[in-house]
N, C-alpha and C positions, 0 to 999 in steps of 0.2 A: 504494499500499499504506499503510496506517495505521500510525503509529508507535505502539511500546507505551510506555505511561506509565512514566516514571521517578520515583523517589521524590522527594519535596521535600526538597531536601538544605538543613539548617540548619549552615551551616559558617562558616568565616573565625574569625580571633581574637575578633571580635565579630560575633555573627549580624546580618545585615541584616534588618530588620523591614519590613513595608509601611509607608511613610510616612503619617502622620496628619495631617489638617489641624489647623492651631492658629492660632487668633487672636493677632495681635501685640499686645502691650500695653505700657506702659511701666513695668511693675512686674517686678522680676527674680524668676523662678520657679525652684523647685528643678529640678535636671537629673536625670532618671531615666535610668538605665542603658538603653542602647538594646537590652539583652536584653529589656526590657519594651515599650517603645515608643520611636518615632523620629519626629522632625519633619523639615522640611526645612532645608536649609542656611542659608537666610536667617533663620530663627527661632532656630537655635542661634548665628548670627554676631551677631543683635540681642540675645539674652540675654547673651553674652559681653561685650557693650559695658556693658550694665547692670550686671552684677557686677563688672565693672572700677570703675565708679563707686562700688559699695559698698565695694570695697577702699580706694579713695581717702578715702572717708569714714571707715572705721574698719580700719586696716591690721591690727589684732588679730583680725579676724573670720576665724577659720579656714574656716568654711563658704563665705564669699565668695570666698576664694582657691581653694578645691577646684571651686566651680561656675564660676568664671571659667576656670579651666584646662580643665575638662570641656567647657564648651560651646565654647571654642575648639577643641578636639581634634575634637569632633563636626562643628564647621562646616567644617573642612578635611579630614577623614579619607577622604572619598570622592574627593578630587582625586588620583588616583593618580599623576598626570604631575608633580605639583607637591610633591614630598617635602620640598623645600628650604623651601618657603613653611610647611608645617606645622612643621618643625623649628625655624625661626626663631621663630615665635609662640610654641611651648611652651617654647623655652629661653630667651625674653626674660621670661617669667613666672618660670621658674625661677631665672635670675639675679637677678631683683629681689627674690624672696623670701630667696634666699641672703644678700643683703645687707641686708635690712630685718628679717628674722626668722630668723636661721638655726638656732635651736633650738625648732621649734614643730611640732606635728602637721601643719599644711599642708605644710610644707617637706618632712617625711618622706614623705608620701604623693606629693607632686609629683615627689621625686627617684625614687620607684619607677616612676611613671607615665612619666617622662622615659626611664629606662632602658629601658623596653620599647617605647615609641613614637617615639622620636627615633633617627634613623640613627645608626649608630656614629661616623661621621667629625664629626658635630655635636653630640655629647653634651658637656654641661659637664663641666669637668674633676674638679669636687669633688662629684660625686653620692655619696650615702651610702646604706648599706642600713640604715635605722632603722625598717623596717617593723614588726617585732616590738615596738618600743617605741611605735610609732603604735598598734597594735592594743590594747596594754596601757593606753594613755592614752584612746582611745574605742573600746572593745569593742562598744558599741552604736549606732554611727553606721551606720544602715542603708544609705545610698548606697554604702559601701565595703564591704558585705559581698562583693560578688563579687571584688573585688580581694584582700580578706582570704584568701578560701577558695583563690584562684590561689597566692598567696603561702605560705601554710600547706602547700598541697600539694606545692609545689616544694621546701619545707624539711623535709618529713616531720614536721611537728608536728601529728599526726593527733588529739592530745588537744584542742588549742586549736582546730583546725578543727572537730572536733565540737561544740564549745560554740557556735562562730558559726554552724554550720548549724542547730543547735537554736534559737537566736535567731531565726535567719531563718525557719524553718519556723513557729515559734511567732508571729511578727509577722503572719502571714496574707497576706504581701505577695509571694505567689509563685503561679504559675498552677496551678489545680486540674487542668486539662486535660493540661498538661505532665507533672505529677507521675503522674497516672493512664497516660499514654503510657508513661512510663519504669518505672513500676510494671510494666507488662506486658512491657516490654522485659526486665527483670531477672527476672520471674517465669517467662519462657521459657526462661531459661538452666539448665544443669545446675549443681549445687552446686560451688562453688569455681572456676567458670569466669571466664575473662577476658574483659572487653568493652572494645573499643577504641572510642573516641569522639573528636571533633574539635573541635566548636564550644562555646560557652558554654553553650546550653541543654542539648545532651549531656551536659556535664560536671557542671554544678551540680544538674540535675534527679536523676539516680540518686544522687549524693551526698547529697541531701538526704534521699531515701528511706532511705538507709543510715544516716545519722548523725542526721538530724532526726526520722525516723519510727522508726528501729531496725530496719529490715528488710533481709533479704539481704545481711547483713554479710560473709558468706562470699566474695562476688563481688569481683573486683579490677576497678576502672575505671581505664583507661589512656587519658589524653589524648594523641592521637597528635601533635598539633602541640607539646606540652610535651616530647615525647622528645628534642628537640634540646638540651634544656637538660642539661648533665652533671650537675648536683646532682639534678634530678628522676630521671635515669637511676639515679644512684647509690642513692638511697633506694628506687626501685622494685625494683631488683635485688637489694638487701639482703633487702626484703620476700618476694620471689620465690624466694630462696635461690640466685640466678644469680652467676656471676663478673661482674666489670664489663665493659662493652662500650664502649670508646672510640671515638671518632671523630677524624678530623683536624681540625685548626682551620681549615682552608680547603679549598674544593673548586674543581677547575678548572671544572667546568660543571654545569648542571642535571642531566645525564645520570649524572653521578658522584655527585652528591647523592641521586638517586633510587634508584641501585643500592646506596649505603651504606644507606639507610633501609630499603630492602626486605629486605636482608640482617639488619638490626637486627630487624625484625619476625619474620623466619623464625627467627631465634636464639631469641626468646621462645617462638613457637609450637612449635619442636622441643625446648626444654628445660626449660619451666616445668612440664611434667606436668599441665598444665590444658587443659580444651577452650576453644577461642579462638572468640570471637564479635566481629562488627563490628555497631556500629549501623546500622540501615537509613537513618538520617538523614544518613550520611556519604557523601562521594564516595568510590567504591571504585576505587582506582588500583593497588592490590596484590592478589595472589592470585586475581584474577578468574576463573581457571580451577578454583578449589578452594573457592569460597564458594557456600554453598547456603541459600537463603532458608527460615527457619523462621518467618516472620511479620515481626515488627519487629526481627529480627536476622538476621545472615547468619552462617552457622557455617562455619568452616575445616576442610576435611576433605580429605585426599589420596585417600579411597575414596569412590566412589559409594555413595549410601543413599537410602531413601525419605524424602526431606525433606518430601513433600507430606503424609505421615502425621504428621510433627512440626507442620507448620503447622495442620493439622486439629485436633491435640490441643490446641495453644495456644489456638485460637479457640473451640473447644467447651467446653474443660474448664478453661483456666488463666486467660485474660484477663478483665479487667474491661472490660465494653463497655456497661453502662447509660449512662454519662456521655455516650456518643456520640449517644445518641438524645433525652436530656433532661438539662438542668440547672436547678437552682433558685438560682442566684447568678451574677452576672456574673464573668467571668474576668478576673483582674488583667492578662493578658498580651494580652486581646482579640483582636486580628487574627492574630498569631503563632499563637496556639492553634488557629484555625480552619485556617490554612495547614497546621500540623503534622498534624492529623487527616487530611489528603489522602493521607498515607503510607498509610493503611489500604486505600485503594482500589489503589494500585500494588503494594502487597505482598500483597493478597489475591485479586487478579484471578484467579490461577490455581486457588485453592481454590473461588471462584465457578463458575468453568468446570467443575470437577470435579463439583461438586454437580448441576449441570444434566445433565452427561452420565451421572451415575448416577441420575438421577431421584429425588434427595433433595430434595423439594419444601419441606418445613419448614425445612431448613437453608439452602437456596438463598434462601428469600424472607426468612429473617432476615438474611442476610449482604447481599443486595441492598438491603433496607430501611435498613440501616446506612449503606452506600455512597451510596445517594440522598440521606439526610438529612444526610451529611457535606457533599456538594456543595450541596445547598439551603442550609445554613448559611453556607458560603463564599461563595454567591452573595448572601445577605442581609445579610452583615456585613463583606464585604471588597470585593466587587467592584464597579467603577464602572460603571454602566449605559451610560455613554457612550463607554467604553473598548473599541476594536475588540479589544485584545489580551486584556482581561479576558473578553469574550464569547466569543472563540475559545477560550480556556482552558476556560471552563465547558463549552462544546459538547463540546470534547474530553474531558472527564471524563465528561460524561453518556453520550455515544457509547461510551466504553470500557467502562463497567459492561455494556452490553448488546451488546458487539461479538461 
């Protein structure tokens, strides 16, 4: 029996992109966020060594400190079995800048990063929260825009977050395909609805549409992973008009953590008075029996309803789809954008089958043409022709369309 395709999940604190080949040079290069692109471990390690040399040449170079720290983190972050090595490498940099330049932009942002990426037992004792000061010092430093947005979201500084997102949007350094994807996500929601998201792209893209473009600002975006932060919950619940929902400082096991978190989500769903949606790009761990696909969103409902009609409405009357067939500029997120588009196949296969069963030929042909083109573009821009895994995935998607 063939397996039904699952959505392409863009999850984790930092989305894992498809690794890009990169020629190693002896020149330090700017380290882009892996939201946009990702290179192999050796490339990041080499760049970390080059940026460390730049720090030695000029200890007052904030950019060199930032790129050294970031390249070091990226070079070690995928080694999940060696957290201590990551902790040591990052804290070594932190201790050094604390000693050499205790009151500078680089120290402020490295402290913030250490607080989020170093395990609790190994954090430096004198980490400080000076991120607001850092943002005021360098509001136009594009490599830090994602971190700025995370911090300002956590601290409920919507005014300043809006300014950063406008700068980010106007820079043009963001993926058109992901903005179009999440435009469709937001457009398919009811007014004042809540959208639960999980990863970086899931979060930044709809926020940029809201605050960079000025659309759908009545919708509430909730980053599921950030709900563990008490400060973020406090600000969010104030916005929703809900009483605080506190959690224990420690949990006895994963089962207890999952149960508390599911209760938290249920509390929001039952008391917010808003329609609840989950992005189709996130893993669905909770409410599985009460989620109904309406296309690029899964709606929470305790009652059965005709979600296929909602999916059809979204595809035929609400969503922008021309970008899936033709584009006139290179996408800044490159391979991630093509991977993201595969979600249309998994989420609209049931609608394709409906069109076929009902004899709706023009609707069927249009949707099938879009699906085939999505896989064709994925094949052309992402897949390795020598990779058996890639070739299997391609065949699986082509077969699923006509299954």
